[in-house]
N, C-alpha and C positions, 0 to 999 in steps of 0.2 A: 504494500499500500504506499502511496507516496505520501512525502513531508507535508506537514501543516506548518511548518515554518513560515512566521511573518503573519499567521493568521490569528484570531482571538474570538473567544466564545465564553460561554457560560454553561454550568452545569447546575440545575437545582437539585436537592435532595443530595448534595455531594458529600454529605458528612458520614455516608456509611453505604454500605450494599453496591447496588448496581451504579448509585450515583458515584461514590468515591471510585470504585473500579473505571467509570467512564471519565472522570476528570483527571485520573492517572493516565489513561490511555491517550487522550486527547494532549496532554502535556509530553507523554513520551514521543508523540509523532511532531512535536516542536511548537504546538500552540501554546499562547497564553491563554490560561483559564480563570474564569471568575468562578469561585467555590462558593456556592449558595447553598444555606441548610437554615432550618430553623433555630437549631442547637449550634449557636455561636462557637461552642468549644469544639466541636465535630467538624465544624468548618475549617477551625483553625488547624486542626489536626491533619484533615486532608491536605490543607496548603503547605503545612510543614513536610509532608511525605514527598510532596512535587519537589519543593525546594531542595531537599535532601538530595534528588536525582537530578537537580540542575534546571529543573524547569521554572517557569513563571507562574505564580497563582496569586489571585487577589481573594482572601476570605471575606463573606458578607453575610450577616444574620438576616435572613430573609422568611418572611410569612407571606406564601403566596396567596392566600386568601385575602390578604389587604392590598389594596389597590395602591396605594401611597408607597407601601413598602417595596412593592414591586418596580414601580416608577422610578424611586430613589436608586434602587440597586442597578437597574439598566442604565440609568443617566451616568451613574458613579462608574461604571465598568466602560462605558463608551468613551468617557473623558480619559479614564486611566489608560486604556489599552490604544485610543484613537480610532475607536470603531468597533463594530462585531461582524462576524462571519458566520458564526454558527451558534445554535442554542440546543441543549438536551434537556428537555423539560420532563423531568424524572420524580420530582417530589409527588408524593400521594400517601394516603392513609388506606387500611382495609376497613372494611364494616363489620359490625358486630354479627356473630354467627346466630341468624335467626332467621324466621320467615316473615316474608313482607307484612303480613297482619300483626304481628309481635313487635314490629319495629316503630320506635318512636319518631313523630315528625322531627324532633330536634337531632336524632341520629341521622336520618335521611338527609336533612340539611347541611350537617356537618360534612360528610362524605362527600355531596355533590358539590359543596362551597369549595372544599380543598382539591378535589381530583378534578373536576369539570371547569367551575368557575377559575380556578387556579391556573389551570392551563391556559384558558382564555385571556386571563389577566396577564399572564408571561408574554404570549404573543402578542397581545395589544401593544406593548411596548418594545419587543423584539424586533417584530416586522419592519417598523419605520426605521430602526438602526440598521438591520439588514440592507434595506433600500438605500439608505445614506452610502453604503458599502457597494453599491450596484449589484446586490446579490448576495445569496448565501443559502445555509439550509438550516431546518428546523427539524428536530426528531422529538416527539411527544411519546413517552412511555405509557401505553396503555396496558394492555394485559392479553392473553388468549381469553381471559373474561370479557374482553370488548369484542371478541367474536362469537362466543357460544355462552352458554349458561353455566354458572357455578352455584352449586345448590346451598340455599341459605344466605345468600349474599347478594340481595336485590339492589340495594343502592352500590355496592362496589361494581356489580355488573353494569348497571345502567349509566354509572359514570363512566366507566371505561368504554362502555359503546358510544358514549357521546365523545370522548376523546378522539375516537376512531372517526367518527363522522366530522368533527370540528377540524381534524388535520385535513381530510379530503376536502372539505369546503374552502379551507385556506390554500391547499396546494391549488386549486382552480382559480381562486381568485387573485393569488400574488405570482402565479406562473409569469405573467407579462413583466414582473419586476425581476425575472432572475432567481427567484427564492423558491427552493424546493421545500416540501413541508410532507412529512411522513410520519405514520404511527408504527411504534415498535411494540410488539405483543409478545412478550417473554411467556414462556412455560414456568412452572414452579421453580424457583431459584433459591439456593441455599443463602439466605440473608437472615439477619436479625430479626426482620419482620415475619418471615416464613418460620423461624425457630419459635417465635412468641404464639404465633397462630397455632403450630402444630403442638405447642404445649397445652393450648388451651383445648385443643380437640382430645386430649388424653387418649391418644392412640399413635401407633407407629404410622404416622402421617407421611412421614419420609419414605419409609419402605414401601407403603402401599402405593404412593404416587410414583416412585421409581419401578416397581413392577408393571404399572400401567403405561409406562413410556416406553417406546420402541428401543430407545438407546440405553434403556436401563438404569437410568440415573436421571438425578435432577441437575438443572443448569448450575454453572458458577457466575457469579457477578461478572466475572472477566469476559465470559463468553457473550454474555449479553452486551457489554460495554463495546466489544469488539464489533459487533453489528451496528450499533450507534454510531461509531466512529466511520464505519464505511458509508453508512447513509449520508453522513456528512462530508465524505471525501470526493474528490475530483472523480474517482472511480466509480461512483454513482450518480454522475452528472445528468442522466436522462431517466432517474428514478424519482417520481414524484407522485404523492397521492395514493400511496400503497398501504397496507397494514401488514407489515412483515412478521409472520409468526417465527420464533426462536422458541422451538418446544420440543426437541428431540424426537420428532416424529408423532406428537401427541395428536395434533389434528388429522393425520393421515390414518 
C-alpha cells in the first residue's frame, strides 16, 4: 500500500480497540493523525504510542454527540495540520441487550445520538475540510449489524443501518467534490467492548461466535484497521458508497 506521507486526518474513538489500531496504522503509513476520544487519557496514550514510533499525532478529547465539541476538534486539527485528507469515524457504543418493547426511550435516544447523529455531526464538519483540500476520503465504522439483524439489539442495529445509509447518501452527494465516503462493517472483533458484552452474556460468546465464522476466529482490531486504511488510500480511489463487510466470511 502506498505511503500517506504529507496527508493528515483524524480517527474518532481512537483511544482503544479498532480506533487505536486505525490511528497507529495511518501514522505508520506516514500520515499526521488527530487522535480523538471521549476519554482524554486514552487519546493521550494512543498519541504517545504514535510518537514513540516517530509519527505525528494530536490528541483531543471529543464527544461526538455534541456538535460544538466536534466543530472545535475539526477546526483545531485543520489549523494544526494545515488541512484534512481523511477521516475514520469509528466512535460508537453498544446497546443494552434487550428486546425492543423492553427498551426505554432514553436508552434508544442515547444509542442513536452517539452512533448515528454523532457520525452525521462528524461528517458535517469533516466534509467541508476535505473539500478545502480538493478532496479526500471518509470511512464510517458501521457493523455487520448494519447489514443484518443482531438479536436483542434494536437500537444498535437501527443506528448502524443508519450509518450505512448515511454513508451512501454522502458518497453520492459529495462525489463531485472528489470526496469518497464508505462504510466499514466489521464482524465481531476482539476489543474491550466485545469483552464487556461477552461478560454480560455469561457464556462462551467468543467461542460460539468463532465457531460460526468460516475463518474460525474473531477479527483483530488491526485487521479491521487495515481495511479502513485501504479505503482511505489511493489504491481505493474508485471505491465509494460501499458497505465493506470484514467478517471472516460470516455473511457468506
